[in-house]
C-alpha positions in Angstrom: 97.0 76.0 106.1 97.2 76.8 109.8 95.9 79.9 110.7 96.2 82.3 114.1 93.8 84.6 115.3 95.5 87.7 117.2 92.6 89.6 118.6 89.9 87.6 119.7 86.9 89.9 119.6 84.5 91.2 117.2 86.5 91.7 114.0 89.0 89.0 114.9 86.2 86.6 115.4 84.2 87.5 112.4 87.4 87.8 110.2 87.9 84.0 111.2 84.6 82.8 110.4 84.9 84.7 107.1 88.2 83.0 106.3 87.0 79.6 107.2 83.6 80.5 104.9 86.2 81.8 102.0 88.5 79.1 102.0 88.8 75.2 102.4 91.4 73.3 104.1 92.0 76.1 106.9 93.0 74.9 110.6 92.6 77.4 113.6 95.6 76.1 115.6 95.9 79.3 117.9 94.3 82.0 119.5 95.8 85.2 121.1 94.1 88.1 122.8 95.0 90.7 125.7 91.7 89.2 127.5 90.8 85.6 128.4 87.2 85.8 128.2 87.6 87.2 124.6 89.7 84.2 123.4 87.7 81.8 125.4 84.6 83.0 123.9 85.8 82.8 120.4 87.5 79.3 121.2 83.7 77.9 121.9 82.3 79.1 119.2 84.7 77.8 116.9 84.5 74.5 118.3 80.7 74.6 118.1 79.9 76.6 114.8 82.8 75.5 112.4 84.5 71.8 114.6 87.9 73.8 115.1 89.4 73.0 118.5 92.0 75.0 119.3 94.1 73.3 121.9 94.7 74.9 125.4 98.4 74.8 124.8 97.9 77.0 121.8 95.8 79.5 123.2 97.4 82.6 124.5 96.4 85.7 126.8 98.5 88.8 127.6 100.2 91.9 125.6 102.6 88.9 124.2 99.9 86.7 123.0 100.6 87.8 119.5 104.5 86.7 119.8 103.1 83.2 120.9 100.2 83.0 118.1 103.0 83.6 115.7 105.6 81.4 117.2 103.2 78.4 117.7 104.1 77.4 113.7 100.8 79.0 111.9 101.0 79.7 108.3 99.0 82.7 108.4 97.6 85.3 111.3 94.5 87.5 111.2 95.8 90.9 113.2 92.3 92.3 114.3 93.6 94.0 117.7 93.5 97.7 118.4 95.1 99.7 115.5 97.9 101.0 117.6 99.3 97.4 117.9 99.2 96.1 114.5 102.3 97.7 112.9 104.0 95.7 115.9 102.4 92.6 115.2 102.8 92.8 111.5 106.5 93.3 111.9 106.7 90.5 114.0 104.8 87.9 111.6 106.8 89.4 108.7 110.1 88.7 111.0 109.0 85.0 111.5 107.7 84.4 107.7 104.0 84.4 108.4 101.5 85.7 106.0 99.2 88.3 107.4 95.9 89.5 107.4 95.5 93.1 109.1 92.3 94.9 109.6 91.5 98.3 109.1 92.8 100.7 110.1 96.3 98.9 110.2 97.8 102.1 112.1 96.7 105.2 114.2 99.8 107.6 113.6 102.8 108.3 111.0 104.9 106.0 113.0 103.0 102.8 112.7 102.3 103.7 109.2 106.1 103.9 108.3 106.5 100.6 110.2 103.6 98.8 108.4 105.3 100.2 104.9 108.6 98.7 106.1 107.2 95.3 106.9 105.3 95.5 103.9 108.3 95.7 101.6 109.9 93.0 103.6 107.1 91.0 103.2 107.2 91.3 99.3 110.6 90.7 99.3 110.0 87.2 101.0 107.0 86.3 99.2 104.6 86.9 101.7 100.8 87.4 101.0 99.5 90.3 103.0 95.8 91.7 102.7 94.1 94.2 104.5 90.3 94.7 105.2 88.3 96.4 102.4 85.1 96.7 103.8 83.9 99.6 101.5 85.9 98.0 98.0 83.2 95.8 97.4 79.9 96.9 98.7 77.8 97.7 95.9 76.2 101.8 96.7 80.0 102.5 97.3 81.5 101.2 94.3 78.4 102.6 91.9 78.8 105.9 93.5 82.7 106.0 93.0 82.2 104.9 89.3 79.7 107.8 88.9 81.8 110.5 90.5 84.6 109.3 87.9 82.0 109.7 85.3 82.0 113.2 86.4 78.6 113.4 87.5 79.1 116.1 90.3 82.0 117.6 87.9 85.5 117.9 88.4 86.4 117.3 92.1 88.9 119.8 93.3 89.4 119.1 97.1 87.3 117.4 99.9 86.9 116.5 103.6 85.4 113.1 104.3 83.8 112.4 107.4 82.0 109.3 108.8 80.6 110.6 112.5 79.2 107.3 114.2 79.9 108.9 118.0 80.8 106.5 120.3 80.8 103.3 118.2 80.8 100.4 120.3 80.7 102.2 123.0 81.9 99.8 126.3 80.8 100.9 129.9 83.8 101.0 132.4 83.5 97.3 134.6 84.2 97.2 138.3 87.8 95.9 138.7 88.8 97.0 135.2 91.9 98.9 135.0 92.1 102.6 132.9 94.2 100.1 130.3 91.9 97.6 130.6 88.8 100.0 129.9 90.7 101.7 126.9 91.8 98.7 125.2 88.1 96.9 125.2 86.2 100.5 124.1 89.5 101.4 122.0 87.6 102.8 119.0 86.8 105.3 121.4 90.2 106.5 122.3 92.2 108.2 119.9 95.7 106.8 120.9 94.2 103.2 120.3 
């Protein structure tokens, strides 16, 4: 199976190594990112750590890199871009008949959510596999706590609010020469619109 990565930063690079560890017969054949340094870092790590060499011709940089990765002949894509872009990337992958892994969160607003749901219905109709990030779904302490709540150990839940306040998570200091857009995308987790 030929895989492509859209979004070669921290989670994209982590997800592709998770994929390679989880299954045999996977070849990473295309990489795409808004920024060349992220793409080049992942490309180098794939070659050194996984003996996967992605051809230069299949390395794409820019806002349209996602289309080029999907159009390169991959069977599946890892979509690990900032969440604001994921609905569009998933929609295009689905239109082109490509299986998708979408990192979470999958969208940032109602419009993006509706795009995801519409694309998911199309993917199902086409028989495509779609998987999303499930970080906490398999983490033993979370699963055990959920089971205890279901058993009624804290009584009947009638409502609630959940916060995960990490504050300035993965903050990226603005570098000289970065435009506002580049800084925001590199520091996406700290900008609500992204």
